[in-house]
N, C-alpha and C positions, 0 to 999 in steps of 0.2 A: 504493500500499499504506500501511497504518497504520504508525506509528512502530515498534511492537514486531514487526510482521511484517518490516519492513525490517532491523531489527537482527538478527533470527533468520536471515534470508536472508544477510546479510553474514557472520554467524558460520559458516554452513554453507559458504560460499564459502572462508573462511579455513581451515576444517578439512580442506580438500582437501590441504593441505600446501604449496600454492603461495604464493609471495610476490607480492602484488599491490599496485599503486600505488593511492593514494587516488582518482586520476582514473579508473582502470579500475573500481574498485568503484562510483564515482559514476555512471559511464556505464551499467553493468550494472543498477543499481537505479533509474536515472533520478532521482538526487538530486543535491544540490550536494556539492562537495568539503568545504565547511565542515561540512555535515551528517555526512559520513563521519567527520570528526574528532570531532564530538560523540558519535557512536556508539562510537568507539574509547574515549573517556573513560568512557562509560556501561558498556561491557563490562569495562573495567578495574576500575571501582567494584564490579562484580558478581562479581569474582574470576576473570575470564578473563585469562590472561597474554597480552595483545595487545602486540605490539612494533611501533612505527612508526619506521623508520629513514629518515633523510634522505640525500641525496647521490645520485650517479650510479647506484649499485647498490642504492639504498634501496627500501623498500616496507613493506607491512603484512603481518604474519604472526603466527601463534600458536606459543608454545613447545611443543616435543614433550611436555613434562610434562603438558600439559592433556589430560584424557581425558573429562571429563563436561560435558554441555551444561547450563548454568544455566537455570532456569525464569524466564520473564519474565511478570509479571502487571500488567495496567493497574489503575488505582484501583478501578474498579467490580468487576473480578474478584476483587480482594482483599477488597472489602467483602462480596461474595457469599459468600466462603469464611468470613468471621467471622460473618455473619448465619446461614449454614447451621449453624455450630457452636452458636449460640444456640438455634436450633430443635431441634437434636439434643438438647441438654441439657434443653430444656423437655419433649421427648417421653419422656425417660428412656432415650435410646439407650444400649445397654449398652457401647459403645465410645467414649463421650464423652471419656474421659481420653486415649485414643490419638489421638483426633481433635484434642484440645487440644495434645498433644505435636507432632503434625505441623504444626499451625498456628503453633506457636512457632518451629519450624524455618524456616518460610516468613518469619515476621516477623523473625527474626534476620538473614535475608539482605537486609533493607531498610536503607537509610540513614535517618538521623534524620529528615530532611524527610518521607520516605515514611511512616514510622511515625506522625509527627504528623498527617499528612493522613488516614491510615487511621483514627486515633482520632476525628478530627472526623466522618468519613464514617459511622462505625458507632455513634456515641453516641446517635443518635436512635431506635434500635430495641431493644426489650427483649421477651423472651418470658417470660410469667408461667407458671411450671410448676406443675401440679396436685400436690397432696400425695400422695406414694406411699411405701409402706413401703420401708425400705433393702433389703429382701431381693429386690426385683424385679429389680435389675441382675444379681446373680449367677444368678438363676433364668433370665433371658433368655440369658445366656451359656451356661449348661449346656444349655438347650433347643436353642439354635442348634447347639451341638456335636453333640447327639444327632440333629438333623435331618441334619447333614452326614455323621455316621458310620452313620446308619441303625440307631440303637440304641434299644430300647424302654426307657421310663422308668416308674418307679412313682411315682404322685402321691398325696399326701394333699390332698384338695380339699374345700373348703367352699362349697356353693351359697349364693346370696343367701337370707338369712333362714332357713337350715337350722340345726337345733339341734345336729347332729353332723357331723363330717368323714366324707368317703367315701374309701375306698382304691380307686384305679384304676391299671391298667397300660394305657399308651397308646403308640402309634407316632406320634411327632410328625412331621407333614409340612411345617410351615412356621409362621412367625410373622407377625402383622399388627398394625399400629397403626391403630386406628380410634376416632374420637370420644374422643380423649385417653386411651385405654386400650390395653394390649397384650393380644393373644390368641394362643393356640397352637391350630392346627387339627390334630387328631390322630385316628387310628383307635382307638377305645376297645374294648379286648378284652372288657369286661364287657357292653356293649351290642351289640357286633358291628356298629358303625356309625361313620361319621365324626361327630365332635363338636367343639365349640368351647369352650375353657376360657379364662377370664380369668386372666391370669398372677398378678395381685395377690391372687387367691383360692387360690393354691397355697400350702398351709402347709408342705409339705416335698416334696422331689423327690430320687429316688435312681435312678441309672443301673443297669440290669440287664445281664446277660450276653446276653440275647436280642437278635437283630437282625432287621431287616425291610427290604424293598425298597420304596421310595417309587415310585409311578407316575411314569414318565419325564416325562410332560407335565403333571404336577399344577401347579396355580397357585392360591395362596391367594385372590387377588382373584376369579378365576373361581368358586371355590367359594363365596365370600360372595354373589356374584351369583346363583348357582344356588340357594342357600338361600332367597333372596327370591322367586325364581320358584316354588319349591315351596310357599311360603306362599299363593300365589294360590288362590282358590276352585276355578276351573276355567278352561280355555282359552276365550277369546273369549266374546262379542264385546268389542271394545276400545272404550273411551270416551276422548275427549280432554277433559282436565280443565284448566281455566284459572282461576287464582286470583290475585287482585289484593291487594296489601298493601304495607306499609312494608318497606324493605330488611331491617331487623333481624328483623321478624316472618317474612318469607319465608325468611331464613336458617335460622331455627329449624324451619320447616315442611319445608324441603328437606333438612334433616339427619336427619329422622325415619328410624329404622331400616328401615322398610318402603318409605316413599315415595321416598326418595332413589335407589332403583334404577330408578324409572320416570320420572324427570325427563328431559324431552326438550328443554326450552328454558327459559332464565332471563334476565330483564332486572332492572333495579333495582326495578321495580314489579310484575312479573308473572312467574308460574312456570307452566309447562305440563307436564302428566304424561300418560302413556298407560298406562291400567290397565284390566284386564278388568272388566266391569260387575258380576258377582257380588261380587268383592272390594271394589269401590267402594261398593256398597250395604250390605255387611256392616260394613266397618270405618270408612269415612270420615265419615258424618254425625255420629256422637258425637265423633270426634276433632276434626273441624273446628269443631264447635260450641264446643269448649273455647277457641278463639281469639276468641270473642265478636265484637265489631265491628271488630277489628283487621285482618280479612281480608274480602274479598268474592268470592263465587263467581261467575264470569263464565259458565262452561260446566261441565257440561251443565245444562239446566233441571231434569232429573230429580233431580240432586244437590241443587240449590237447594231444590226443593219438599220433599225428605226433611228437610233441615235445618230448614225452616220448620215442618213438622209436628212435629218433635222439640222445637223451641223452644216451640211452643204447648202441647205436652203437659206440658213442664216448668212453664210458666206456670200451667196449670190445676191441676196438682198442688199448687202452693203457694197458689193461690187457695182451693182446697178446704180446705187446712189452716187458712187464715184464718177461713173460715166456722165 
């Protein structure tokens, strides 16, 4: 067993209420008596009232006043908690302050050397947060409460490039964080259909007295995938699309709102997609041409030829302008 597993095992042995000798503990855990005494010191430093009595009737036991089992984290587990907090702050997680408070409670239980080591381990990672209006966090909290309570909300919402706000009543089904933005998926009373709203575009939100029942099996991630499926031109036939490029370029390509749902395989230099041929013919030639020479289409030949024809047409267009 690892050190922390052994220490917890020893703690549970002692919580049975029996007085055990160091030799008995060592034999049970298959460790040395010296290691047992090191664990006793470590448990004591963690706030566990461990008593080690010497002599004929001596032994190791825990005082009856002890009722809670302390949490033990190794260095990498502590690092993961701190890094997760950084990502949560970067994403605009609505309970980042509560997460910070919980993390401080964990850190307060560490001794000075552990805190120093943790600082060194976590100093090499930062998350650059995108700029967001301060109103997003309270909006996220209210929306999450509305989802939990099954409560209809009234939104004042502004679409991108719209001149005026719209008033909507919606039943929020769930929240999603995607491409550095927060979204609420909701049933819109006005359109009588499911819709997705960007939270930073909500100008005002008001809870109503109306209630709703969310479908028991509803999943935001499944909904997002189904939306991508609906954008397909028609079912089959399917084409395997292989695209070669630099890692950064492929990252951008694979994060495309439409294409990312059809990614089947990815390496540092190549991405493979499975997409129906009508959608491929309609959407991909112009989009992939915008990447210029930073990517190369390996398959299918049909897609390569369409991009060639499109590039030639663009060239002829500007050659005619020159004449």
